[in-house]
The first five atom37 places (N, CA, C, CB, O) and aatype in JSON, in Angstrom:
{
  "aatype": [12, 2, 1, 5, 6, 16, 9, 6, 15, 19, 16, 15, 3, 5, 10, 11, 15, 3, 3, 5, 18, 14, 19, 13, 15, 19, 7, 3, 16, 10, 3, 19, 8, 19, 1, 9, 9, 6, 7, 6, 11, 6, 1, 19, 5, 19, 18, 5, 7, 19, 10, 9, 0, 5, 11, 7, 1, 7, 9, 2, 1, 16, 9, 16, 19, 1, 1, 9, 19, 0, 2, 6, 7, 19, 6, 1, 9, 13, 14, 10, 8, 15, 14, 1, 9, 0, 11, 9, 3, 19, 19, 1, 1, 7, 3, 0, 1, 1, 15, 11, 10, 18, 13, 10, 1, 6, 1, 19, 7, 11, 15, 1, 1, 10, 1, 3, 5, 1, 1, 7, 10, 11, 8, 19, 2],
  "atom_mask": [
    [1, 1, 1, 1, 1],
    [1, 1, 1, 1, 1],
    [1, 1, 1, 1, 1],
    [1, 1, 1, 1, 1],
    [1, 1, 1, 1, 1],
    [1, 1, 1, 1, 1],
    [1, 1, 1, 1, 1],
    [1, 1, 1, 1, 1],
    [1, 1, 1, 1, 1],
    [1, 1, 1, 1, 1],
    [1, 1, 1, 1, 1],
    [1, 1, 1, 1, 1],
    [1, 1, 1, 1, 1],
    [1, 1, 1, 1, 1],
    [1, 1, 1, 1, 1],
    [1, 1, 1, 1, 1],
    [1, 1, 1, 1, 1],
    [1, 1, 1, 1, 1],
    [1, 1, 1, 1, 1],
    [1, 1, 1, 1, 1],
    [1, 1, 1, 1, 1],
    [1, 1, 1, 1, 1],
    [1, 1, 1, 1, 1],
    [1, 1, 1, 1, 1],
    [1, 1, 1, 1, 1],
    [1, 1, 1, 1, 1],
    [1, 1, 1, 0, 1],
    [1, 1, 1, 1, 1],
    [1, 1, 1, 1, 1],
    [1, 1, 1, 1, 1],
    [1, 1, 1, 1, 1],
    [1, 1, 1, 1, 1],
    [1, 1, 1, 1, 1],
    [1, 1, 1, 1, 1],
    [1, 1, 1, 1, 1],
    [1, 1, 1, 1, 1],
    [1, 1, 1, 1, 1],
    [1, 1, 1, 1, 1],
    [1, 1, 1, 0, 1],
    [1, 1, 1, 1, 1],
    [1, 1, 1, 1, 1],
    [1, 1, 1, 1, 1],
    [1, 1, 1, 1, 1],
    [1, 1, 1, 1, 1],
    [1, 1, 1, 1, 1],
    [1, 1, 1, 1, 1],
    [1, 1, 1, 1, 1],
    [1, 1, 1, 1, 1],
    [1, 1, 1, 0, 1],
    [1, 1, 1, 1, 1],
    [1, 1, 1, 1, 1],
    [1, 1, 1, 1, 1],
    [1, 1, 1, 1, 1],
    [1, 1, 1, 1, 1],
    [1, 1, 1, 1, 1],
    [1, 1, 1, 0, 1],
    [1, 1, 1, 1, 1],
    [1, 1, 1, 0, 1],
    [1, 1, 1, 1, 1],
    [1, 1, 1, 1, 1],
    [1, 1, 1, 1, 1],
    [1, 1, 1, 1, 1],
    [1, 1, 1, 1, 1],
    [1, 1, 1, 1, 1],
    [1, 1, 1, 1, 1],
    [1, 1, 1, 1, 1],
    [1, 1, 1, 1, 1],
    [1, 1, 1, 1, 1],
    [1, 1, 1, 1, 1],
    [1, 1, 1, 1, 1],
    [1, 1, 1, 1, 1],
    [1, 1, 1, 1, 1],
    [1, 1, 1, 0, 1],
    [1, 1, 1, 1, 1],
    [1, 1, 1, 1, 1],
    [1, 1, 1, 1, 1],
    [1, 1, 1, 1, 1],
    [1, 1, 1, 1, 1],
    [1, 1, 1, 1, 1],
    [1, 1, 1, 1, 1],
    [1, 1, 1, 1, 1],
    [1, 1, 1, 1, 1],
    [1, 1, 1, 1, 1],
    [1, 1, 1, 1, 1],
    [1, 1, 1, 1, 1],
    [1, 1, 1, 1, 1],
    [1, 1, 1, 1, 1],
    [1, 1, 1, 1, 1],
    [1, 1, 1, 1, 1],
    [1, 1, 1, 1, 1],
    [1, 1, 1, 1, 1],
    [1, 1, 1, 1, 1],
    [1, 1, 1, 1, 1],
    [1, 1, 1, 0, 1],
    [1, 1, 1, 1, 1],
    [1, 1, 1, 1, 1],
    [1, 1, 1, 1, 1],
    [1, 1, 1, 1, 1],
    [1, 1, 1, 1, 1],
    [1, 1, 1, 1, 1],
    [1, 1, 1, 1, 1],
    [1, 1, 1, 1, 1],
    [1, 1, 1, 1, 1],
    [1, 1, 1, 1, 1],
    [1, 1, 1, 1, 1],
    [1, 1, 1, 1, 1],
    [1, 1, 1, 1, 1],
    [1, 1, 1, 1, 1],
    [1, 1, 1, 0, 1],
    [1, 1, 1, 1, 1],
    [1, 1, 1, 1, 1],
    [1, 1, 1, 1, 1],
    [1, 1, 1, 1, 1],
    [1, 1, 1, 1, 1],
    [1, 1, 1, 1, 1],
    [1, 1, 1, 1, 1],
    [1, 1, 1, 1, 1],
    [1, 1, 1, 1, 1],
    [1, 1, 1, 1, 1],
    [1, 1, 1, 0, 1],
    [1, 1, 1, 1, 1],
    [1, 1, 1, 1, 1],
    [1, 1, 1, 1, 1],
    [1, 1, 1, 1, 1],
    [1, 1, 1, 1, 1]
  ],
  "atom_positions": [
    [[22.29, -7.87, 35.27], [21.06, -7.91, 34.47], [19.9, -7.48, 35.37], [20.8, -9.35, 33.87], [19.66, -8.07, 36.43]],
    [[19.2, -6.47, 34.93], [18.08, -6.01, 35.76], [16.83, -6.85, 35.5], [17.78, -4.52, 35.48], [16.84, -7.77, 34.67]],
    [[15.77, -6.54, 36.21], [14.55, -7.34, 36.16], [13.92, -7.35, 34.76], [13.54, -6.82, 37.17], [13.48, -8.4, 34.29]],
    [[13.87, -6.19, 34.11], [13.24, -6.11, 32.79], [14.0, -6.94, 31.75], [13.16, -4.64, 32.33], [13.39, -7.62, 30.94]],
    [[15.32, -6.89, 31.78], [16.12, -7.68, 30.84], [15.94, -9.17, 31.09], [17.6, -7.31, 30.95], [15.95, -9.95, 30.14]],
    [[15.78, -9.57, 32.34], [15.55, -10.97, 32.67], [14.22, -11.44, 32.11], [15.58, -11.18, 34.18], [14.14, -12.53, 31.53]],
    [[13.19, -10.63, 32.27], [11.86, -10.99, 31.76], [11.89, -11.08, 30.24], [10.81, -9.95, 32.21], [11.32, -12.02, 29.68]],
    [[12.54, -10.14, 29.57], [12.61, -10.16, 28.11], [13.4, -11.36, 27.6], [13.24, -8.87, 27.6], [13.06, -11.92, 26.56]],
    [[14.44, -11.76, 28.3], [15.22, -12.93, 27.86], [14.41, -14.22, 28.01], [16.53, -13.03, 28.66], [14.55, -15.13, 27.2]],
    [[13.58, -14.31, 29.04], [12.76, -15.51, 29.25], [11.64, -15.59, 28.21], [12.17, -15.51, 30.67], [11.33, -16.67, 27.71]],
    [[11.02, -14.45, 27.89], [9.89, -14.45, 26.98], [10.29, -14.33, 25.51], [8.95, -13.33, 27.33], [9.42, -14.38, 24.64]],
    [[11.57, -14.18, 25.21], [11.98, -13.96, 23.82], [11.69, -15.16, 22.93], [13.47, -13.63, 23.77], [11.44, -14.99, 21.74]],
    [[11.73, -16.38, 23.48], [11.45, -17.56, 22.66], [9.96, -17.73, 22.4], [12.0, -18.81, 23.32], [9.58, -18.49, 21.5]],
    [[9.1, -17.04, 23.15], [7.65, -17.13, 22.95], [7.13, -16.09, 21.95], [6.95, -16.96, 24.27], [5.98, -16.17, 21.53]],
    [[7.97, -15.14, 21.59], [7.55, -14.09, 20.65], [7.43, -14.65, 19.24], [8.55, -12.93, 20.67], [8.23, -15.49, 18.82]],
    [[6.42, -14.18, 18.52], [6.32, -14.52, 17.11], [7.22, -13.58, 16.32], [4.84, -14.43, 16.6], [7.45, -12.44, 16.73]],
    [[7.72, -14.06, 15.19], [8.65, -13.24, 14.42], [7.91, -12.09, 13.73], [9.39, -14.11, 13.38], [6.69, -12.14, 13.55]],
    [[8.66, -11.07, 13.35], [8.07, -9.88, 12.73], [7.47, -10.17, 11.36], [9.12, -8.79, 12.6], [6.51, -9.52, 10.96]],
    [[8.03, -11.16, 10.64], [7.53, -11.44, 9.31], [6.29, -12.32, 9.32], [8.61, -12.09, 8.49], [5.74, -12.64, 8.27]],
    [[5.84, -12.72, 10.51], [4.65, -13.58, 10.6], [3.37, -12.77, 10.38], [4.61, -14.28, 11.96], [2.38, -13.32, 9.9]],
    [[3.37, -11.49, 10.72], [2.21, -10.63, 10.55], [2.53, -9.54, 9.53], [1.78, -10.01, 11.89], [3.68, -9.11, 9.42]],
    [[1.52, -9.1, 8.77], [1.77, -7.98, 7.86], [1.89, -6.67, 8.66], [0.64, -7.87, 6.8], [1.56, -6.62, 9.84]],
    [[2.36, -5.65, 8.0], [2.45, -4.34, 8.64], [1.06, -3.73, 8.65], [3.48, -3.4, 7.91], [0.44, -3.57, 7.6]],
    [[0.56, -3.38, 9.84], [-0.75, -2.74, 9.95], [-0.65, -1.62, 10.96], [-1.85, -3.75, 10.35], [0.23, -1.6, 11.81]],
    [[-1.59, -0.68, 10.86], [-1.61, 0.45, 11.77], [-3.05, 0.74, 12.18], [-0.95, 1.7, 11.13], [-3.98, 0.12, 11.67]],
    [[-3.21, 1.66, 13.09], [-4.53, 2.01, 13.59], [-5.37, 2.58, 12.44], [-4.44, 3.02, 14.76], [-4.89, 3.41, 11.66]],
    [[-6.61, 2.14, 12.34], [-7.5, 2.58, 11.28], [-7.68, 1.54, 10.19], [0.0, 0.0, 0.0], [-8.6, 1.64, 9.39]],
    [[-6.81, 0.54, 10.15], [-6.91, -0.51, 9.14], [-8.03, -1.48, 9.49], [-5.58, -1.25, 8.99], [-8.31, -1.72, 10.66]],
    [[-8.65, -2.04, 8.47], [-9.62, -3.11, 8.66], [-8.88, -4.43, 8.56], [-10.79, -3.03, 7.62], [-8.21, -4.7, 7.56]],
    [[-8.99, -5.25, 9.61], [-8.22, -6.48, 9.7], [-9.12, -7.7, 9.72], [-7.35, -6.46, 10.93], [-10.26, -7.65, 10.19]],
    [[-8.6, -8.81, 9.21], [-9.17, -10.13, 9.4], [-8.26, -10.85, 10.38], [-9.31, -10.92, 8.03], [-7.12, -11.17, 10.05]],
    [[-8.76, -11.1, 11.59], [-7.98, -11.82, 12.59], [-8.5, -13.26, 12.62], [-8.07, -11.15, 14.01], [-9.65, -13.49, 12.96]],
    [[-7.64, -14.21, 12.25], [-8.02, -15.62, 12.23], [-7.69, -16.21, 13.6], [-7.28, -16.4, 11.08], [-6.52, -16.33, 13.96]],
    [[-8.73, -16.58, 14.36], [-8.58, -17.04, 15.73], [-8.87, -18.54, 15.8], [-9.51, -16.26, 16.69], [-9.88, -19.0, 15.27]],
    [[-7.99, -19.28, 16.45], [-8.22, -20.72, 16.66], [-9.18, -20.89, 17.83], [-6.88, -21.48, 16.93], [-8.97, -20.34, 18.91]],
    [[-10.24, -21.66, 17.59], [-11.22, -21.94, 18.64], [-11.26, -23.44, 18.85], [-12.64, -21.38, 18.26], [-11.4, -24.21, 17.9]],
    [[-11.15, -23.85, 20.11], [-11.15, -25.27, 20.45], [-12.47, -25.6, 21.13], [-9.94, -25.64, 21.36], [-12.79, -25.03, 22.18]],
    [[-13.21, -26.51, 20.53], [-14.49, -26.96, 21.09], [-14.4, -28.47, 21.29], [-15.71, -26.58, 20.15], [-14.49, -29.23, 20.33]],
    [[-14.23, -28.9, 22.52], [-14.03, -30.32, 22.78], [-12.71, -30.77, 22.2], [0.0, 0.0, 0.0], [-11.67, -30.22, 22.52]],
    [[-12.76, -31.79, 21.33], [-11.54, -32.24, 20.66], [-11.36, -31.56, 19.31], [-11.57, -33.74, 20.48], [-10.31, -31.71, 18.69]],
    [[-12.35, -30.81, 18.86], [-12.27, -30.18, 17.54], [-11.64, -28.8, 17.66], [-13.66, -30.08, 16.9], [-11.83, -28.07, 18.63]],
    [[-10.88, -28.46, 16.64], [-10.29, -27.13, 16.55], [-10.67, -26.53, 15.21], [-8.73, -27.18, 16.73], [-10.56, -27.19, 14.18]],
    [[-11.11, -25.28, 15.23], [-11.46, -24.6, 13.99], [-10.93, -23.19, 14.04], [-12.99, -24.61, 13.76], [-10.53, -22.69, 15.09]],
    [[-10.94, -22.54, 12.89], [-10.46, -21.16, 12.79], [-11.64, -20.27, 12.47], [-9.34, -21.01, 11.7], [-12.37, -20.5, 11.51]],
    [[-11.82, -19.25, 13.29], [-12.91, -18.29, 13.09], [-12.3, -16.94, 12.73], [-13.81, -18.18, 14.36], [-11.33, -16.51, 13.34]],
    [[-12.88, -16.28, 11.74], [-12.37, -14.99, 11.28], [-13.14, -13.87, 11.96], [-12.47, -14.87, 9.73], [-14.37, -13.85, 11.95]],
    [[-12.41, -12.95, 12.56], [-12.99, -11.79, 13.22], [-12.54, -10.57, 12.43], [-12.56, -11.69, 14.75], [-11.36, -10.21, 12.46]],
    [[-13.47, -9.92, 11.72], [-13.11, -8.78, 10.88], [-13.61, -7.5, 11.53], [-13.7, -8.92, 9.46], [-14.77, -7.42, 11.93]],
    [[-12.73, -6.51, 11.64], [-13.11, -5.24, 12.23], [-12.02, -4.21, 12.05], [0.0, 0.0, 0.0], [-10.98, -4.48, 11.44]],
    [[-12.26, -3.03, 12.58], [-11.33, -1.91, 12.47], [-10.4, -1.91, 13.67], [-12.1, -0.55, 12.36], [-10.85, -2.03, 14.81]],
    [[-9.12, -1.78, 13.41], [-8.13, -1.69, 14.48], [-8.22, -0.3, 15.11], [-6.68, -1.98, 13.95], [-7.92, 0.7, 14.45]],
    [[-8.64, -0.24, 16.38], [-8.81, 1.08, 17.0], [-7.72, 1.4, 18.01], [-10.15, 1.16, 17.68], [-7.59, 2.56, 18.41]],
    [[-6.91, 0.4, 18.44], [-5.86, 0.69, 19.41], [-4.8, -0.39, 19.38], [-6.44, 0.82, 20.82], [-5.08, -1.57, 19.12]],
    [[-3.57, 0.03, 19.64], [-2.45, -0.88, 19.87], [-1.78, -0.45, 21.16], [-1.43, -0.87, 18.67], [-1.66, 0.75, 21.43]],
    [[-1.35, -1.4, 21.96], [-0.62, -1.02, 23.17], [0.33, -2.11, 23.58], [-1.58, -0.7, 24.3], [0.22, -3.25, 23.13]],
    [[1.25, -1.78, 24.44], [2.22, -2.72, 24.95], [3.4, -2.91, 24.03], [0.0, 0.0, 0.0], [3.44, -2.38, 22.92]],
    [[4.36, -3.68, 24.52], [5.51, -4.04, 23.7], [5.99, -5.41, 24.12], [6.64, -2.98, 23.83], [5.73, -5.88, 25.23]],
    [[6.71, -6.05, 23.22], [7.2, -7.39, 23.52], [6.07, -8.4, 23.61], [0.0, 0.0, 0.0], [5.16, -8.4, 22.77]],
    [[6.12, -9.24, 24.61], [5.12, -10.29, 24.78], [3.76, -9.72, 25.18], [5.59, -11.29, 25.81], [2.74, -10.38, 25.01]],
    [[3.74, -8.5, 25.71], [2.5, -7.88, 26.19], [1.78, -7.07, 25.13], [2.8, -7.0, 27.34], [0.8, -6.4, 25.45]],
    [[2.22, -7.1, 23.88], [1.62, -6.29, 22.83], [0.22, -6.78, 22.5], [2.49, -6.29, 21.58], [0.02, -7.97, 22.24]],
    [[-0.76, -5.88, 22.51], [-2.14, -6.23, 22.21], [-2.72, -5.26, 21.19], [-2.99, -6.22, 23.49], [-2.26, -4.13, 21.05]],
    [[-3.74, -5.74, 20.47], [-4.49, -4.9, 19.55], [-5.96, -4.99, 19.92], [-4.25, -5.31, 18.06], [-6.43, -6.04, 20.37]],
    [[-6.69, -3.89, 19.73], [-8.12, -3.86, 19.98], [-8.82, -3.68, 18.64], [-8.51, -2.71, 20.97], [-8.57, -2.72, 17.91]],
    [[-9.7, -4.63, 18.31], [-10.41, -4.64, 17.04], [-11.9, -4.47, 17.32], [-10.14, -5.95, 16.23], [-12.45, -5.15, 18.18]],
    [[-12.53, -3.56, 16.59], [-13.94, -3.25, 16.8], [-14.74, -3.58, 15.55], [-14.13, -1.77, 17.18], [-14.32, -3.27, 14.44]],
    [[-15.88, -4.21, 15.75], [-16.79, -4.5, 14.65], [-18.21, -4.3, 15.11], [-16.58, -5.93, 14.11], [-18.48, -4.19, 16.3]],
    [[-19.13, -4.27, 14.15], [-20.55, -4.07, 14.44], [-21.28, -5.38, 14.14], [-21.15, -2.88, 13.59], [-21.2, -5.9, 13.03]],
    [[-21.98, -5.89, 15.14], [-22.76, -7.12, 15.0], [-24.18, -6.82, 15.45], [-22.13, -8.3, 15.83], [-24.4, -6.46, 16.61]],
    [[-25.15, -6.96, 14.54], [-26.57, -6.73, 14.83], [-26.77, -5.34, 15.46], [-27.11, -7.82, 15.78], [-27.43, -5.2, 16.48]],
    [[-26.19, -4.32, 14.81], [-26.28, -2.92, 15.25], [-25.75, -2.7, 16.66], [-27.72, -2.47, 15.18], [-26.17, -1.76, 17.34]],
    [[-24.84, -3.52, 17.09], [-24.22, -3.38, 18.4], [-22.71, -3.45, 18.22], [-24.73, -4.48, 19.4], [-22.22, -4.35, 17.54]],
    [[-21.99, -2.53, 18.8], [-20.54, -2.52, 18.68], [-19.91, -3.56, 19.58], [0.0, 0.0, 0.0], [-20.26, -3.67, 20.76]],
    [[-18.98, -4.33, 19.03], [-18.28, -5.37, 19.79], [-16.79, -5.14, 19.63], [-18.69, -6.81, 19.31], [-16.29, -5.05, 18.51]],
    [[-16.08, -5.03, 20.74], [-14.64, -4.86, 20.71], [-13.99, -6.09, 21.31], [-14.2, -3.59, 21.47], [-14.49, -6.67, 22.28]],
    [[-12.88, -6.47, 20.73], [-12.16, -7.63, 21.23], [-10.69, -7.29, 21.29], [-12.42, -8.88, 20.34], [-10.15, -6.7, 20.35]],
    [[-10.04, -7.66, 22.36], [-8.62, -7.39, 22.55], [-7.85, -8.69, 22.31], [-8.33, -6.81, 23.98], [-8.11, -9.71, 22.96]],
    [[-6.9, -8.63, 21.38], [-6.12, -9.81, 21.03], [-4.66, -9.61, 21.46], [-6.2, -10.1, 19.5], [-4.05, -8.61, 21.09]],
    [[-4.1, -10.54, 22.24], [-2.65, -10.52, 22.45], [-1.97, -10.98, 21.16], [-2.24, -11.44, 23.67], [-2.28, -12.06, 20.65]],
    [[-1.06, -10.19, 20.63], [-0.48, -10.48, 19.32], [0.35, -11.75, 19.3], [0.37, -9.33, 18.89], [0.39, -12.43, 18.28]],
    [[1.01, -12.08, 20.39], [1.9, -13.23, 20.4], [1.23, -14.48, 20.96], [3.13, -12.91, 21.2], [1.9, -15.43, 21.34]],
    [[-0.09, -14.47, 21.01], [-0.83, -15.63, 21.51], [-0.82, -16.75, 20.47], [-2.28, -15.23, 21.85], [-0.9, -16.47, 19.27]],
    [[-0.72, -18.0, 20.91], [-0.81, -19.1, 19.95], [-2.22, -19.28, 19.39], [-0.36, -20.39, 20.6], [-2.39, -20.01, 18.41]],
    [[-3.22, -18.64, 19.96], [-4.59, -18.73, 19.47], [-4.8, -17.96, 18.17], [-5.55, -18.22, 20.52], [-5.74, -18.24, 17.43]],
    [[-3.94, -16.99, 17.88], [-4.07, -16.22, 16.64], [-3.32, -16.96, 15.54], [-3.52, -14.76, 16.82], [-2.1, -17.1, 15.59]],
    [[-4.08, -17.42, 14.53], [-3.48, -18.16, 13.42], [-2.78, -17.2, 12.47], [-4.55, -18.99, 12.67], [-1.61, -17.39, 12.13]],
    [[-3.5, -16.16, 12.03], [-2.89, -15.16, 11.15], [-3.74, -13.9, 11.15], [-2.72, -15.72, 9.71], [-4.87, -13.9, 11.61]],
    [[-3.15, -12.84, 10.61], [-3.83, -11.55, 10.49], [-3.67, -11.08, 9.05], [-3.26, -10.5, 11.51], [-2.56, -11.08, 8.52]],
    [[-4.79, -10.68, 8.43], [-4.77, -10.14, 7.08], [-5.28, -8.71, 7.12], [-5.61, -11.01, 6.12], [-6.19, -8.39, 7.88]],
    [[-4.69, -7.84, 6.29], [-5.16, -6.46, 6.16], [-6.14, -6.42, 4.99], [-3.97, -5.45, 5.95], [-5.77, -6.72, 3.86]],
    [[-7.41, -6.04, 5.27], [-8.43, -5.97, 4.24], [-8.34, -4.64, 3.51], [-9.84, -6.16, 4.85], [-8.31, -4.6, 2.28]],
    [[-8.29, -3.55, 4.27], [-8.12, -2.23, 3.67], [-7.39, -1.33, 4.64], [-9.48, -1.62, 3.27], [-7.47, -1.51, 5.86]],
    [[-6.69, -0.38, 4.09], [-5.92, 0.56, 4.91], [-6.76, 1.8, 5.18], [-4.58, 0.94, 4.2], [-7.39, 2.34, 4.28]],
    [[-6.76, 2.23, 6.42], [-7.51, 3.42, 6.79], [-6.57, 4.56, 7.12], [0.0, 0.0, 0.0], [-5.47, 4.34, 7.62]],
    [[-7.0, 5.76, 6.85], [-6.2, 6.96, 7.12], [-6.61, 7.52, 8.47], [-6.36, 8.03, 5.99], [-7.66, 8.15, 8.58]],
    [[-5.8, 7.29, 9.5], [-6.1, 7.78, 10.84], [-5.06, 8.81, 11.24], [-6.14, 6.61, 11.87], [-3.88, 8.67, 10.91]],
    [[-5.49, 9.85, 11.94], [-4.58, 10.9, 12.37], [-4.26, 10.81, 13.84], [-5.17, 12.25, 12.06], [-3.52, 11.65, 14.36]],
    [[-4.79, 9.81, 14.53], [-4.5, 9.64, 15.95], [-4.14, 8.19, 16.23], [-5.68, 10.08, 16.81], [-4.37, 7.3, 15.41]],
    [[-3.58, 7.96, 17.4], [-3.12, 6.62, 17.73], [-4.21, 5.75, 18.34], [-1.95, 6.69, 18.67], [-4.11, 4.52, 18.28]],
    [[-5.24, 6.34, 18.91], [-6.36, 5.59, 19.47], [-7.64, 6.15, 18.86], [-6.38, 5.69, 21.04], [-7.87, 7.35, 18.89]],
    [[-8.47, 5.28, 18.32], [-9.69, 5.71, 17.64], [-10.93, 5.43, 18.48], [-9.82, 5.02, 16.28], [-11.92, 4.9, 17.99]],
    [[-10.86, 5.78, 19.76], [-11.98, 5.53, 20.65], [-13.21, 6.36, 20.3], [-11.58, 5.8, 22.08], [-14.32, 6.03, 20.72]],
    [[-13.03, 7.43, 19.55], [-14.17, 8.27, 19.16], [-15.13, 7.53, 18.24], [-13.68, 9.54, 18.49], [-16.28, 7.96, 18.08]],
    [[-14.68, 6.43, 17.63], [-15.57, 5.66, 16.76], [-16.68, 4.96, 17.54], [-14.76, 4.64, 15.98], [-17.66, 4.51, 16.95]],
    [[-16.53, 4.86, 18.85], [-17.55, 4.2, 19.67], [-18.87, 4.97, 19.65], [-17.06, 4.05, 21.1], [-19.94, 4.36, 19.72]],
    [[-18.8, 6.28, 19.56], [-20.01, 7.09, 19.56], [-20.59, 7.31, 18.17], [-19.74, 8.42, 20.19], [-21.72, 7.76, 18.04]],
    [[-19.83, 6.99, 17.14], [-20.27, 7.26, 15.77], [-21.26, 6.2, 15.3], [-19.08, 7.32, 14.83], [-21.17, 5.03, 15.68]],
    [[-22.21, 6.63, 14.46], [-23.21, 5.72, 13.91], [-23.31, 5.99, 12.41], [-24.62, 5.91, 14.62], [-23.22, 7.14, 11.98]],
    [[-23.49, 4.96, 11.61], [-23.74, 5.13, 10.18], [-22.49, 5.45, 9.4], [0.0, 0.0, 0.0], [-21.41, 4.94, 9.69]],
    [[-22.66, 6.33, 8.39], [-21.57, 6.62, 7.47], [-20.43, 7.37, 8.15], [-22.07, 7.42, 6.31], [-19.29, 7.28, 7.7]],
    [[-20.71, 8.11, 9.22], [-19.65, 8.85, 9.9], [-18.68, 7.92, 10.62], [-20.26, 9.83, 10.9], [-17.62, 8.36, 11.07]],
    [[-19.02, 6.65, 10.73], [-18.14, 5.67, 11.36], [-17.0, 5.27, 10.44], [-18.94, 4.44, 11.77], [-15.97, 4.8, 10.91]],
    [[-17.19, 5.45, 9.14], [-16.17, 5.02, 8.18], [-14.96, 5.93, 8.21], [-16.75, 4.98, 6.78], [-15.07, 7.14, 8.44]],
    [[-13.81, 5.33, 7.98], [-12.57, 6.1, 7.88], [-12.19, 6.24, 6.42], [-11.42, 5.41, 8.67], [-12.53, 5.4, 5.59]],
    [[-11.5, 7.32, 6.11], [-11.05, 7.56, 4.74], [-9.99, 6.52, 4.38], [-10.49, 9.0, 4.58], [-9.2, 6.11, 5.22]],
    [[-9.99, 6.11, 3.13], [-9.01, 5.14, 2.66], [-7.64, 5.8, 2.61], [-9.4, 4.58, 1.27], [-7.53, 6.97, 2.23]],
    [[-6.62, 5.07, 2.97], [-5.28, 5.66, 3.07], [-4.75, 6.11, 1.72], [-4.33, 4.66, 3.68], [-4.11, 7.16, 1.63]],
    [[-5.01, 5.36, 0.68], [-4.51, 5.77, -0.64], [-5.14, 7.08, -1.05], [-4.8, 4.69, -1.7], [-4.47, 7.95, -1.61]],
    [[-6.44, 7.22, -0.77], [-7.12, 8.46, -1.14], [-6.71, 9.6, -0.22], [-8.63, 8.27, -1.09], [-6.62, 10.75, -0.66]],
    [[-6.45, 9.3, 1.05], [-6.08, 10.32, 2.01], [-4.7, 10.87, 1.79], [0.0, 0.0, 0.0], [-4.41, 12.0, 2.2]],
    [[-3.82, 10.1, 1.15], [-2.45, 10.55, 0.97], [-2.25, 11.31, -0.34], [-1.52, 9.37, 1.02], [-1.13, 11.74, -0.62]],
    [[-3.29, 11.49, -1.15], [-3.14, 12.2, -2.42], [-2.75, 13.65, -2.21], [-4.44, 12.14, -3.21], [-1.93, 14.2, -2.95]],
    [[-3.34, 14.28, -1.19], [-3.12, 15.73, -1.02], [-1.84, 16.05, -0.28], [-4.27, 16.34, -0.28], [-1.49, 17.22, -0.17]],
    [[-1.12, 15.07, 0.22], [0.12, 15.32, 0.95], [1.27, 15.47, -0.04], [0.42, 14.17, 1.96], [1.52, 14.59, -0.86]],
    [[1.98, 16.6, 0.06], [3.13, 16.84, -0.82], [4.32, 17.32, -0.03], [2.79, 17.86, -1.9], [5.38, 17.57, -0.6]]
  ]
}
């Protein structure tokens, strides 16, 4: 057993199952429900934004979600298999032609919006 197989066997029990999250891709608008612990209290805060990147595999899989707060862009990187993530909901599907949407960082206003996937797939035959 090589080193990579050993690491995967140790971390396999920490992975969340595939059916725990919906199927989402880059360009989708997501609601990420994050558990926040303040003292003895625990609450769930919803972080809504556009998924601009996915990377890693296995226990190291992360997603980068970008949103606009007070005319300032805020990006947050979430480890997918973290116990802090309660759930993820897909708000709307976006039609993206690339795997990383870093170009959205420079966009302002209406040009920041992505085409809806249902509308974008009409012309494909």
